[in-house]
Structure formats: structure tokens, C-alpha cells
C-alpha positions, 0 to 999 in steps of 0.5 A: 715331542714327548708329552707323557708327563703333561699334567691336566690343564698344562700346555706344551709346545707342539711341533708338526711332524715330518713323514718318516722315510718308512711312512713315505714308502708305505704310502707310495707302495699302497697307492701304487698297488691300489686295486681300483673298484669295478664301476658301471660302464656308463658314466653317472656323475656323482650319483653313486659316490666319488667316481674313479675318474675324479679320484685318480688325478688327485691320487696321482698328484698326491704321489707325484707333486704334493709336498708335505714338507712345504705344507709343514713350513706353512703350518709352522708359522703359527704357534702350536701347542697341546694341552691335557684336558679330560685325559686327552692331549688336545692340539691347538693353535694360539695366535695372540693379537698385538692390538689392544682392542682384540677379543678372543675367538675360538674357531672349531672345524668339523668332519671331514676337516681339520684345523687347517680349514681355517688357514686363510683366516688365522692371520687376518683375524689376528691382525684385524685385516682391512681395519676390521676387528682383531682377535686372539685366535684359538684353533683346536683340533677336535679329539681324535682328529689330526694332532689331537689324541684319540679317545681310548674309551667311549663317552667323548660325544658332543657334551664332553667335547664341548666341555673340553673346548670351553676348558681350553679357552678358560685355561688360556685365560679367556674367561669370556670369548666369541665362538665360530664353528661349522659342521661338528664345530657348529653342533658343539658350539650350540652346546657351548652357547647354551651350557657354557654361556658363563664363558662363551658370550657370542656364537657365530656359525654357518650351520644353525641347529635350532627348532622351527617356530613350533606353537609353544606357549612362548612362541604363541605369545611373542611370535604368533605370526611366525608360528602361523607362517611355519604351520602354513609351510608344512602344507604349502612347502618351505620354498613356497612360504619362505623362498626357494632354497632358504630352508635346507634340512635334509629330511631332518634325520641323522641316519635314515637314508630313506628320508635323506639319500645323502645321510648314508655316511652318517648311518654307517659312521654312527652305527658301525664305524669299526667296520668302515675304518678298516678300509679307510685306515689301510687304503690311502685311496679309499680315504681320499675317495671317502673325503672327496665325495664330501668336498665335492657334494658339500662345496659350491659348484655351478650346475654346469660344471658340477658333474664333471669337476671334482673340486670347486675352483675355490678349494685347490687340490693342494688344500684338499690333499693337505686335509687328506694327508693330515688324516693319513699321517695321524691315522685319525680317520677311524677315531674321527668318525666315532664322534658320529657313533657317540652323538647318535648313541648318546641321543645328543642331537635333540639335546643340541637342537631344543634349547634356545640360545640366549647369548648374541648369535650371528648366522651366515648362510652360504649358498650351497651349505647342506643345512639352512634355516630361514631368518624367522626360525632363528629369530624365535630360537636364538638371540639373533643379532646378525644374519647374512645370506651369501651369494656363493660358498658351501659347507667349507666357507673358510676354504671356499669364501674366506673373505666373506666369512672374515667380513662377517666375523669381524662385523659380529666381533665389532658389534660384540666389542662395542656392546662390552659383552666380553668386558 
């Protein structure tokens, strides 16, 4: 579909593309000619990254049994569009509910993910599954991810993308809406919740980005015990004060691997994304391996199988390969990782974390997510209405535990609907 004449704020129907014969030939040729890396003779699990023994079976499945045409049929059951906002064509799914009590919600993914992360939630949310709250569902692709156009100049960081997502909802006629996001979707959502709250009236996330109960004047007046408890935790440790595993902040660093050994990918993507992009763009196996490390490390896997299993049972190889295929088909891995560069160089993380969220907030803390905060911290930094601790699940809850996330979204949505905040 050509969208060369698409005007600002105008939407057109978008059709998911097929692989051309030439694209298939190139993909299979590159995979079949892969030069596999030199690795240590002894098996060290995942401590050095994604190992060949875990990557190879998924590569073989990608070539031999994965069917993009079948996936495309699944994707085609939703209404896809692209809209021109801030000079870019932004892809989104828009599924309107037929139920009169439906409220609008936007679901925003992160990295290394796509809009497909929410494929198990779109219909249940739209239809009000199990007599739950129904929604008008909007699922965008971040700029430079999947079927959204990639930025052609610097400047598309958290602030600008947040402005684009809010503009999308307003263009669709949703002057007031509820928001859910994880990963970058959570970071961008925090910006929307604090800067675009004339439109965004409720914020739901599995990845809260807030400050702890620091001894500010407000906290000393309204939350003195929480401040004292936080200061005590700096001496005794977070686990001792708040409970084991309640606080996971990864060294509170964006790109310092000395403080957080898991942030190496952020360091290179935030500083030199061009150099990394050559390998991820030209090698489908390199792309798959780079993504697999995160789907393994960030998902919930029981300790007794974590070292030997590539993906959790809750994320099928087909679902993972669909995420990889969307990146490969659209050549957007290089543009997606530039969001890290924009955020780091525009010094946006402090601007995200510092403001207090004054609209209603719901947080669902999944067992193996990469970032978690105690409820007490959230009570001082947000208008917390709902807090749920989940027994399982990780960083991709819409894929791993869709029913738990659905229930949480519907419960919060029902609360928002009854409060008439969106009226």
C-alpha cells in the first residue's frame, strides 16, 4: 500500500505484507551460510549470552517449519492502519468494541518486542471476556519498530514518541483514555501520564518508573514512616526491610555494566547503535540470538530448567519467531535500538522518573520482571489505586501470563469506568 500522500493526522488502511520470493531466498541463503561463533568447550549456561546450542534449534525451525503466511492470516483478523504523525507513518491496530460500556485503552510494547506481544489480549479486551470490562483497543507499533516508519533524523526520544502516541489517541476521537505499557511502553507511558494527563486519565503498567520515598518536604509531611523505612533499607538492604524479591532495580543504572552486569546491551545500544546494527541487520542468526538472550533472561523460567531451556513454556517458539520475523521483514532492528541512544543522550530517564503521577495508577508486579518496586514506594510517588503481585510471569506478561494481565486490566478498567474519570 502506498502512503506517500498521507497527510498529517490522516489514517489509511494498512495490509500486512507477504515475503517476496527474493526475500525468502536471501533469508534462507544467509541462514544456510551462517558462520557459527567460536565458543568455549565447557558449557556455561547463559552466563556469556545466548549459546549456540539454544540458538540452532530455533534457527532450524525458522527455516524448516515456521510459516509466515499462517501468521499473516492471524494478524489479518484485526484492523490495521497507518497514520501520519510528527512526520512519520505510525502503524496501529484499532479494534472497536460493540459494547456500549467500553472504554478506550492503548497498549504499547517495548524492546525487543512488537505490537504482536498483545495478540492474546486484543479480542478478550475488546469483547469484555468473562463478563469483564470491555475496551476500544488501540495497539501501536513504536516509531522505527515493525510496520511503523523509522525516524530519518535525531530527536525521536521518549518525549516525542509520547507526544505521538497521545496524538494518535486524540486523532481517533479518544480525548480521554486508559493506558497500559511495559518496557519502553512503560517509560513512554510514564511521560504520557505526567505530561499528557489532560487526555490520559489512568495508567496501568508492569514496570513502574518512580523514585523511592526520599526525605522530601512532601514525603516528610505525608509519609514520614515510609521515609524512615526507606532510609533504614539503605543500611540493612531492600530484601531485609521490604521482603525478598520485592525490590529489583538492577543497580539503578542505564548503561554502567560495572554496577549492573545485565545492562551491556543498553550500553552499546545507547552509545554506538550504528556499529551493532551491521551484524543485526545482515545476519538473521545474529538478530535471533540477540533477541533470544532477552526472551530467555527476562521471562519466568523455574530455576531447575533455566540453564537448559531457551524459552519458557508460556512463550511458544512460534510466538518468538513471529517477533523475530517482524523485525527481519521490516529491517527495523537498527531503528528500534536507536531509541536507547535518544533516551540516553537527551537525558530523559531522570525526566521520566522524577515527576509524581497524579492520575490513577495500577501496577502489576510479575514474579521475574527485571524491575520491581515495593508498594510503599509507589504510594508516595503515584496515585496508586491497584497493586497486584503475580505468582509467575516475567517481562513479557502479555505473552507469558495473558489471563493474569487481562484480569488486572479489566479490574482497573472497571474501577476507572465506575469512577466516571473518562466521562
